[in-house]
N, C-alpha and C positions, 0 to 999 in steps of 0.2 A: 504494500500500500504506500503510495506516495504521500508526502506531507501535506499535499493540498487535496487529498481524495476525500470524498464524502464518507467512504467506509471508515476511514480513520477518525473522522470527525464524530461519527455516530458511536464508534468504539470508545472514544474518550468521554463522551457524554454519558454513556452507560457506566463507565468506570466511576465517574463523578457521582452518579446516583447511588451506585453500590457503596461507595465510600461514605456517602451521607447516611445511608441506612446503617452501615457498620458503626458509625459514630454514635448514632442514636442508641443502638443495642449495647454498645460497650460503655456508655456513659456511667452507668451505676454498677458496673461489674468490678469485682476485686475490692481491695481495701488498702488504705495507707498508700505507700509509694507505688504499689502495683496499679492502683486506681489512677494515680496521677500519670504514670507512664503510659497506661492504656489510653487515657483521654488525650494526652499529648500526641501519641502516635496516630490515633484515629483522626484527630483534628488536622494534623500535618498532612496525612494522606488525602483528606477531604479537600484541603486547600490546594494541594499539588495537582490533583486530578481536575479540579474546577479551573485552575489556572491553565492547565494544558488544553482543556476544551476551549477556553476563551482564546488562547493564542492560536490554536488551529483554526478557529472561526475567522479570526483576523487574517490569517495567512490565506485562507480560501477567498477572502474578499479582495485582497490586493495582490495575491500571487507573488509574495516575496521569495518563498522557497518552493520550487516545483519538483525538486528531486532531493534525495538524501545527500547526494554529492554537493548540492548547493548548500545544504545545512552544515555540512562538515568542512566547508571552506574550499572545495574544489573550484578552480577557475571557471568562468562561464564558457570557455572554449569546449569544455567537456560536453556541453549540451548539444553541440553540433554533430555529435556522433549518433544521436537518436533521430528518428523520423519526426517531422512536424506533425502536429495533431491534424485529423481530418477536417475538412471544411464542408459545412452544410450537408446537403444530400449528395454531393458529388457531381451535380450538374452545372455548377458555377465555376468560380475560380479555384485555384489551388495554392497551397503553401509550399515553399521550397526553402531549404537551408543554404545559406551562403557563408563563406568566411571572408571577413574584411581584413586584409593585411594592413597593419597600421604603419604604412611607410612614412607618413608625416608626423603622426602622434605617438608612435611607439606602442599603440594598443592594437592587438590582433584579436578580434572577438567574433563569435558567431552571430548571425543575424537571420531572422526569418523574413521572407518576402511573400506578399500576396500577389499572384499573377492572375489577372482577370481571364475569363474564358476566351476573350478575343485575342489574348496573347498567343494562344495555340491556333486559333481559327484564322488569324491574320499573320502568318509567319514572317512577313517582311516589314510590318509596321513597327514604329517606335512609339512608346507610350509615355504619357506624363507620369510623374512620380510624386508621392507624398511620403515624407518621413514622419512616422507616428512615434512620439516620445512618451515614455511611461512616467508615472509619478514616483515619489520616494516616500517610504520604502515600497518597492515593487520591482517587477521585471517585465520584459516585453510580453511575456505570456499572459499578463493581465489583459492586454488588448484582445487576445484570442479567447481566453476562457471566461473572463468576467465581463468584458465589454462587447464580446461577440462581433468584433470588427469584420471578419470575413463574411459572416452571414449578412450583416448590414450592407457591406460593399456589394455583394451579389445582388441583393434586393434593389439597391439604389441604381446600380448599373442596368439591371434588367428593366427597370421602370423608366429608364431614359432620363432620370434626374441627375445622373452622373456619367461622365464619359469613362470608358474603360481605362483604368489607372493602375499602375503598379504601386503598391503600398509597402513600405519598409518598416520593420519593427526592430530597431537597433537597441543595444544596451546604451544607457547614458553614463554608466560607471562600470569599471572592471571589478569593483568590490561592492557586494550588496549592502554593506553597512557604511559605505562612504557616499555621502551626498555631494555630487559635483555641481548640481544645477546646470549641467551642460556648459560649464566654464573651464578655462585652462587654469587649474589650481597652481599657485606659485611653486608649491613643493609637493605636487601630486599629479594625478592623471590629467592629460591634455584632452579633456572630453570635447571641448568646442572644436578643436582641430580634427579630432576623430570624426565628429558628426558632420562637419561642413567641408572637409577635404577628403578624408579617407573613405567615408561611406559613399559619397558621390562618385569618386574615382573608381571604386570597386564595382559599383553597380553599372556604371557606364561601360565598363570593360566586360562584365559578365552577363548583362541582360540587354535586351533591345529596348532602350529607353531614350527619351529626348535628352539632348545634351545642353540645350539652351535654358537660361533662367526662367523663361516663360513656361517651361514644362515642369518646374520644380516648386513644391510647397511643403509646408510643415503643419503638423497638428500635435497637440499634447494636452494632457489633463493634469491638474494640480501642479506639481513641480514641473512636469512636462509641458504644461501650459505656459509657464514662465519661459521655459526653454524655447518653445516654438516662437513666441513673440520676440524674445530677446535675440535669438539667432537671425530672424528675418530682418530686424532692425540693424543688426551688426553686419549682415552679409546680404545687402540688397542686390548685389550682382549675381548672387547664387540662387535666390528664391524670389518668386513673384508674390507669394501670399502665405499667410500663416493663420491658423485657428487655435485659440487658447481657450480651453474649457476649465473654468475655475482657477485660472492662473493668477499670478501676482505681478507686481511691477518691479520687485527687487528679489534677489536670490535668497535672502534669509540665511546665508552662510558667510563665512570669511573666506574670500578668494585668496587673500595673501598679498595682494598688491593695492588694496583699497578700492578696487574697481566696483565692489558691491555698492559703493556710494556714488559712483560716477558712470563710467562707460558700460558697466553691467547693471545699471539701474535705469529702467526704461523711463521713469518719470524725469530723472535728471537729464537723460539723453534728449527727450522731447522739449525740455525747457531750454537747453543750452546748445543743441546742435541742429543743423538743418534737417528737416524730416526727409527720409528716403522715399522713393517711389515704390512703396509696397502696400499691400492691402492686408488688413488685420480683421479677423472675426473674433470678438471678445464676448464670451458667454459665461454666465454663472447663475447660481440660484440667488434670489433676492434675500434669502435668510442667511446666506454665507457672507457675513458682514465684511470680512477682510477682502475677499475676492471682489465683492460688489464695490467697495471703496476704491480699489485699484482700477477696476474696469471702468468706472465712471470717470476717474481722474485721467486715465490714458485717452479715453474718448474725447474728453474736454480739451486735452492738449493737442490732439491730432490736427494737422492742417495740410493743405495741398503741398506737394503731390501725393501725400500719404492718404489712404482711405481707411476708415474704420466702420465696421458693422457690429452692432451690439445685439445680444439676445439674452433674455432673462427667463428663468424658470420660477414661477410663483411658489413661494415656500421653499421646499427642498433644503439642501445643505451642501456641505463639501463631501460628497459621497458618490457612489456608483450610480444611484438612481438619477442624480442630476446629470451625470456624464452620459448615461444611456439616453436620456431625453435630448441632450444637445448634440450627440454624436452624428446621427443621420443628416440633420440640416447643416452641420458644420462640414461634413464631407461634400454635400451637394454644393455648398457655397464655395468651397475650395475648388471644386471642379469647374465652377463657372468662371473662376479667375485664371485657371491654368489653360495652356494651349491644348488643343485636341491631339489625339494620336496622329502621328505623322506617317503618311503613306510612303512607300518606297519610291525614290526618285523625285 
């Protein structure tokens, strides 16, 4: 059983119930120090099993650890050895595994990619690309298992609301417990270089995709939402548009060079630097106060040639329910800003 499996979740819940019953039965048993020891042991077991059930529930929601090798510290590259999970009913797109050699960043990591059905049906066409960035703590698998991105993409493309598009699911950090916010940490991983240089270079060499900025976009949720907007603002020659779902205006970490207050702070950038010619989709729940504050601030600061579209979910919060509601229109919006598949010749 994998650490994100429903079977393991149910097993830990059952263990927590059994531990609670055992605590109740053992409470008045024995006497003296034996009673104290029995109570302490039963209570500790009850707390441990309840905590395990809670942690596994959280892991299932955000997909931090999808295998035991992840949990024991094996590098993400190990995930590339397994087949990607199946997509939908098999009549739409498909997932493939790639390896991104980190020639510029020094990070060589696996990456899943969604190929639309048209990728095989039109063997000479080149397709637009969206990089989908996960939150923290989480992994790219959250896009597949929790946010059902392949199924949504199949549906939106089949309905004509979205052009056939290649969607990438890269890691934003080589260490599940290290939050990079997709920046180049002064004394750590060069995540920004990996995502904006190494990933595009690897995909352009391994897949049939458009190579111009008009064919490239970004999307992300939570920390990945900050990543998407920030990378688009910092690299307008590489991306035409970005969608941020419950993202923020600043990274919330120490980058190491002070740029979390300046060049890696989107509010500061829009206040002090000329706006780039990119389009942003900023969506969040109205009950998510921090994301709502930053979304409205960035929308207010935006000016030509930059374009901003906002979307709000009534109520909601900073959670998967909000991202599931925002995800399909965000993909549709991105597709409307990106260039269409390019026919051969």
